[in-house]
TIVO-2410 file (N, C-alpha, C; in nm, 3 decimals):
# residues 93
REC num residu      c1      c2      c3 atome chaine
REC   1      M  10.917  11.164  10.384     N      A
REC   1      M  10.821  11.073  10.325    CA      A
REC   1      M  10.803  11.107  10.179     C      A
REC   2      T  10.801  11.004  10.099     N      A
REC   2      T  10.802  11.027   9.955    CA      A
REC   2      T  10.663  11.049   9.897     C      A
REC   3      T  10.565  10.979   9.947     N      A
REC   3      T  10.430  10.993   9.891    CA      A
REC   3      T  10.332  11.030  10.002     C      A
REC   4      D  10.215  11.076   9.958     N      A
REC   4      D  10.112  11.115  10.054    CA      A
REC   4      D  10.008  11.007  10.076     C      A
REC   5      S  10.020  10.893  10.007     N      A
REC   5      S   9.921  10.788  10.023    CA      A
REC   5      S   9.947  10.709  10.151     C      A
REC   6      Y   9.848  10.636  10.195     N      A
REC   6      Y   9.860  10.556  10.316    CA      A
REC   6      Y   9.969  10.450  10.298     C      A
REC   7      A   9.971  10.385  10.182     N      A
REC   7      A  10.070  10.281  10.158    CA      A
REC   7      A  10.211  10.339  10.155     C      A
REC   8      G  10.226  10.457  10.098     N      A
REC   8      G  10.358  10.521  10.094    CA      A
REC   8      G  10.407  10.557  10.232     C      A
REC   9      K  10.318  10.614  10.313     N      A
REC   9      K  10.355  10.649  10.449    CA      A
REC   9      K  10.388  10.525  10.532     C      A
REC  10      L  10.310  10.420  10.513     N      A
REC  10      L  10.335  10.295  10.582    CA      A
REC  10      L  10.470  10.237  10.542     C      A
REC  11      E  10.501  10.244  10.414     N      A
REC  11      E  10.630  10.195  10.366    CA      A
REC  11      E  10.745  10.273  10.428     C      A
REC  12      D  10.731  10.404  10.439     N      A
REC  12      D  10.836  10.487  10.500    CA      A
REC  12      D  10.854  10.453  10.648     C      A
REC  13      V  10.744  10.433  10.719     N      A
REC  13      V  10.753  10.399  10.861    CA      A
REC  13      V  10.822  10.265  10.879     C      A
REC  14      L  10.786  10.168  10.795     N      A
REC  14      L  10.848  10.036  10.806    CA      A
REC  14      L  10.996  10.041  10.771     C      A
REC  15      K  11.034  10.119  10.669     N      A
REC  15      K  11.175  10.131  10.634    CA      A
REC  15      K  11.254  10.195  10.747     C      A
REC  16      N  11.199  10.300  10.807     N      A
REC  16      N  11.267  10.367  10.919    CA      A
REC  16      N  11.283  10.272  11.038     C      A
REC  17      A  11.180  10.194  11.066     N      A
REC  17      A  11.188  10.100  11.178    CA      A
REC  17      A  11.287   9.987  11.147     C      A
REC  18      R  11.292   9.944  11.023     N      A
REC  18      R  11.383   9.836  10.985    CA      A
REC  18      R  11.528   9.884  10.986     C      A
REC  19      D  11.554  10.008  10.949     N      A
REC  19      D  11.689  10.059  10.939    CA      A
REC  19      D  11.748  10.100  11.074     C      A
REC  20      S  11.665  10.120  11.174     N      A
REC  20      S  11.718  10.162  11.304    CA      A
REC  20      S  11.789  10.043  11.370     C      A
REC  21      P  11.904  10.067  11.431     N      A
REC  21      P  11.981   9.957  11.492    CA      A
REC  21      P  11.912   9.904  11.617     C      A
REC  22      L  11.927   9.774  11.639     N      A
REC  22      L  11.870   9.712  11.758    CA      A
REC  22      L  11.967   9.728  11.874     C      A
REC  23      P  11.920   9.764  11.991     N      A
REC  23      P  12.008   9.779  12.107    CA      A
REC  23      P  12.048   9.643  12.162     C      A
REC  24      E  12.152   9.640  12.243     N      A
REC  24      E  12.195   9.517  12.309    CA      A
REC  24      E  12.087   9.472  12.406     C      A
REC  25      K  12.082   9.343  12.433     N      A
REC  25      K  11.977   9.291  12.520    CA      A
REC  25      K  11.987   9.343  12.662     C      A
REC  26      K  12.108   9.363  12.713     N      A
REC  26      K  12.125   9.408  12.850    CA      A
REC  26      K  12.087   9.554  12.866     C      A
REC  27      E  12.105   9.632  12.762     N      A
REC  27      E  12.085   9.776  12.771    CA      A
REC  27      E  11.961   9.823  12.696     C      A
REC  28      V  11.862   9.738  12.686     N      A
REC  28      V  11.743   9.770  12.607    CA      A
REC  28      V  11.673   9.893  12.659     C      A
REC  29      R  11.649   9.899  12.787     N      A
REC  29      R  11.573  10.011  12.843    CA      A
REC  29      R  11.653  10.140  12.842     C      A
REC  30      D  11.783  10.129  12.847     N      A
REC  30      D  11.865  10.250  12.850    CA      A
REC  30      D  11.881  10.313  12.713     C      A
REC  31      Q  11.888  10.230  12.608     N      A
REC  31      Q  11.923  10.282  12.476    CA      A
REC  31      Q  11.803  10.322  12.390     C      A
REC  32      I  11.687  10.268  12.420     N      A
REC  32      I  11.572  10.298  12.334    CA      A
REC  32      I  11.528  10.442  12.356     C      A
REC  33      D  11.531  10.516  12.251     N      A
REC  33      D  11.485  10.654  12.255    CA      A
REC  33      D  11.334  10.654  12.245     C      A
REC  34      E  11.270  10.754  12.297     N      A
REC  34      E  11.124  10.759  12.290    CA      A
REC  34      E  11.073  10.760  12.147     C      A
REC  35      S  11.139  10.833  12.061     N      A
REC  35      S  11.093  10.840  11.922    CA      A
REC  35      S  11.111  10.707  11.851     C      A
REC  36      D  11.220  10.635  11.881     N      A
REC  36      D  11.239  10.503  11.821    CA      A
REC  36      D  11.131  10.405  11.867     C      A
REC  37      G  11.101  10.412  11.995     N      A
REC  37      G  10.997  10.324  12.048    CA      A
REC  37      G  10.862  10.353  11.986     C      A
REC  38      K  10.831  10.482  11.971     N      A
REC  38      K  10.704  10.520  11.910    CA      A
REC  38      K  10.700  10.479  11.763     C      A
REC  39      M  10.815  10.491  11.695     N      A
REC  39      M  10.823  10.454  11.554    CA      A
REC  39      M  10.799  10.304  11.536     C      A
REC  40      R  10.857  10.226  11.623     N      A
REC  40      R  10.839  10.079  11.615    CA      A
REC  40      R  10.695  10.040  11.647     C      A
REC  41      I  10.639  10.104  11.746     N      A
REC  41      I  10.499  10.075  11.780    CA      A
REC  41      I  10.408  10.112  11.664     C      A
REC  42      A  10.434  10.226  11.600     N      A
REC  42      A  10.354  10.268  11.486    CA      A
REC  42      A  10.368  10.169  11.371     C      A
REC  43      A  10.489  10.118  11.351     N      A
REC  43      A  10.511  10.022  11.243    CA      A
REC  43      A  10.436   9.892  11.270     C      A
REC  44      V  10.441   9.845  11.392     N      A
REC  44      V  10.370   9.722  11.426    CA      A
REC  44      V  10.219   9.741  11.411     C      A
REC  45      L  10.167   9.852  11.458     N      A
REC  45      L  10.024   9.878  11.446    CA      A
REC  45      L   9.981   9.892  11.301     C      A
REC  46      A  10.067   9.953  11.220     N      A
REC  46      A  10.033   9.968  11.078    CA      A
REC  46      A  10.027   9.833  11.009     C      A
REC  47      V  10.122   9.747  11.040     N      A
REC  47      V  10.120   9.613  10.979    CA      A
REC  47      V   9.998   9.536  11.025     C      A
REC  48      L   9.966   9.543  11.153     N      A
REC  48      L   9.848   9.473  11.203    CA      A
REC  48      L   9.719   9.527  11.143     C      A
REC  49      S   9.713   9.658  11.119     N      A
REC  49      S   9.591   9.714  11.060    CA      A
REC  49      S   9.575   9.669  10.915     C      A
REC  50      V   9.685   9.655  10.844     N      A
REC  50      V   9.677   9.609  10.706    CA      A
REC  50      V   9.637   9.462  10.701     C      A
REC  51      V   9.691   9.382  10.793     N      A
REC  51      V   9.659   9.240  10.796    CA      A
REC  51      V   9.514   9.218  10.834     C      A
REC  52      D   9.463   9.294  10.932     N      A
REC  52      D   9.326   9.277  10.978    CA      A
REC  52      D   9.223   9.327  10.877     C      A
REC  53      S   9.257   9.429  10.801     N      A
REC  53      S   9.160   9.488  10.708    CA      A
REC  53      S   9.177   9.433  10.567     C      A
REC  54      E   9.219   9.307  10.558     N      A
REC  54      E   9.238   9.247  10.427    CA      A
REC  54      E   9.104   9.242  10.353     C      A
REC  55      N   9.106   9.286  10.230     N      A
REC  55      N   8.985   9.291  10.149    CA      A
REC  55      N   8.959   9.152  10.090     C      A
REC  56      E   8.844   9.097  10.117     N      A
REC  56      E   8.810   8.965  10.067    CA      A
REC  56      E   8.713   8.978   9.949     C      A
REC  57      S   8.753   9.057   9.852     N      A
REC  57      S   8.666   9.079   9.737    CA      A
REC  57      S   8.653   8.954   9.651     C      A
REC  58      H   8.745   8.860   9.664     N      A
REC  58      H   8.736   8.738   9.586    CA      A
REC  58      H   8.624   8.647   9.635     C      A
REC  59      K   8.573   8.669   9.756     N      A
REC  59      K   8.466   8.586   9.810    CA      A
REC  59      K   8.327   8.644   9.788     C      A
REC  60      V   8.317   8.763   9.731     N      A
REC  60      V   8.189   8.830   9.718    CA      A
REC  60      V   8.092   8.749   9.632     C      A
REC  61      G   8.139   8.689   9.526     N      A
REC  61      G   8.051   8.613   9.438    CA      A
REC  61      G   8.001   8.483   9.497     C      A
REC  62      R   8.064   8.436   9.603     N      A
REC  62      R   8.023   8.310   9.667    CA      A
REC  62      R   7.922   8.330   9.779     C      A
REC  63      I   7.901   8.454   9.821     N      A
REC  63      I   7.807   8.480   9.929    CA      A
REC  63      I   7.665   8.468   9.875     C      A
REC  64      Q   7.584   8.384   9.940     N      A
REC  64      Q   7.450   8.358   9.888    CA      A
REC  64      Q   7.350   8.467   9.922     C      A
REC  65      G   7.373   8.537  10.028     N      A
REC  65      G   7.280   8.643  10.066    CA      A
REC  65      G   7.172   8.594  10.159     C      A
REC  66      T   7.071   8.677  10.180     N      A
REC  66      T   6.963   8.641  10.272    CA      A
REC  66      T   6.873   8.536  10.208     C      A
REC  67      A   6.790   8.474  10.291     N      A
REC  67      A   6.697   8.372  10.241    CA      A
REC  67      A   6.600   8.434  10.140     C      A
REC  68      W   6.558   8.558  10.166     N      A
REC  68      W   6.466   8.624  10.073    CA      A
REC  68      W   6.532   8.641   9.937     C      A
REC  69      A   6.659   8.684   9.934     N      A
REC  69      A   6.729   8.704   9.808    CA      A
REC  69      A   6.748   8.572   9.734     C      A
REC  70      Q   6.781   8.466   9.806     N      A
REC  70      Q   6.796   8.336   9.743    CA      A
REC  70      Q   6.664   8.289   9.682     C      A
REC  71      D   6.556   8.304   9.760     N      A
REC  71      D   6.424   8.263   9.712    CA      A
REC  71      D   6.383   8.345   9.590     C      A
REC  72      H   6.410   8.474   9.592     N      A
REC  72      H   6.373   8.561   9.481    CA      A
REC  72      H   6.450   8.522   9.354     C      A
REC  73      R   6.578   8.495   9.367     N      A
REC  73      R   6.657   8.453   9.250    CA      A
REC  73      R   6.609   8.320   9.196     C      A
REC  74      R   6.578   8.227   9.285     N      A
REC  74      R   6.533   8.094   9.240    CA      A
REC  74      R   6.401   8.104   9.163     C      A
REC  75      T   6.306   8.180   9.219     N      A
REC  75      T   6.176   8.188   9.152    CA      A
REC  75      T   6.187   8.266   9.019     C      A
REC  76      R   6.273   8.367   9.011     N      A
REC  76      R   6.290   8.442   8.886    CA      A
REC  76      R   6.356   8.358   8.778     C      A
REC  77      M   6.436   8.260   8.818     N      A
REC  77      M   6.500   8.173   8.719    CA      A
REC  77      M   6.413   8.052   8.685     C      A
REC  78      G   6.297   8.040   8.750     N      A
REC  78      G   6.206   7.931   8.718    CA      A
REC  78      G   6.223   7.808   8.805     C      A
REC  79      Y   6.305   7.812   8.905     N      A
REC  79      Y   6.322   7.699   8.994    CA      A
REC  79      Y   6.216   7.704   9.103     C      A
REC  80      S   6.205   7.595   9.180     N      A
REC  80      S   6.111   7.595   9.291    CA      A
REC  80      S   6.162   7.689   9.400     C      A
REC  81      N   6.070   7.727   9.488     N      A
REC  81      N   6.110   7.824   9.590    CA      A
REC  81      N   6.206   7.761   9.690     C      A
REC  82      L   6.266   7.842   9.773     N      A
REC  82      L   6.372   7.798   9.863    CA      A
REC  82      L   6.319   7.702   9.968     C      A
REC  83      M   6.198   7.723  10.019     N      A
REC  83      M   6.143   7.634  10.120    CA      A
REC  83      M   6.126   7.492  10.065     C      A
REC  84      R   6.077   7.482   9.942     N      A
REC  84      R   6.058   7.351   9.882    CA      A
REC  84      R   6.192   7.284   9.853     C      A
REC  85      S   6.291   7.364   9.808     N      A
REC  85      S   6.421   7.304   9.776    CA      A
REC  85      S   6.493   7.256   9.902     C      A
REC  86      R   6.471   7.324  10.014     N      A
REC  86      R   6.533   7.281  10.139    CA      A
REC  86      R   6.464   7.160  10.199     C      A
REC  87      S   6.337   7.142  10.173     N      A
REC  87      S   6.265   7.032  10.233    CA      A
REC  87      S   6.273   6.903  10.150     C      A
REC  88      R   6.327   6.911  10.031     N      A
REC  88      R   6.338   6.791   9.947    CA      A
REC  88      R   6.449   6.702   9.997     C      A
REC  89      R   6.438   6.576   9.967     N      A
REC  89      R   6.542   6.482  10.005    CA      A
REC  89      R   6.654   6.488   9.903     C      A
REC  90      A   6.771   6.445   9.943     N      A
REC  90      A   6.887   6.443   9.854    CA      A
REC  90      A   6.867   6.336   9.747     C      A
REC  91      T   6.921   6.357   9.631     N      A
REC  91      T   6.910   6.258   9.523    CA      A
REC  91      T   7.011   6.146   9.546     C      A
REC  92      W   6.979   6.030   9.489     N      A
REC  92      W   7.072   5.916   9.497    CA      A
REC  92      W   7.187   5.940   9.402     C      A
REC  93      R   7.302   5.903   9.442     N      A
REC  93      R   7.419   5.920   9.356    CA      A
REC  93      R   7.483   5.790   9.321     C      A
***
């Protein structure tokens, strides 16, 4: 393994799994070595963990927060409170 980081180790596992030859379909159970099977399972789990733990930092600014936080921001900026803004009717367009 070339690096000590998680991404480096993951890259090495994926390269090893990709470079290992695939067995024939008829002899799958006979040819798969335990270490190859474990390596492939580790590679699949690593990919799934990266996909599932995707960082959605681009959405942080769009999250409105709790009702208290919204109300506090509205009143500090001089707007009406959240209860009044929710109870108003929509404007004509």
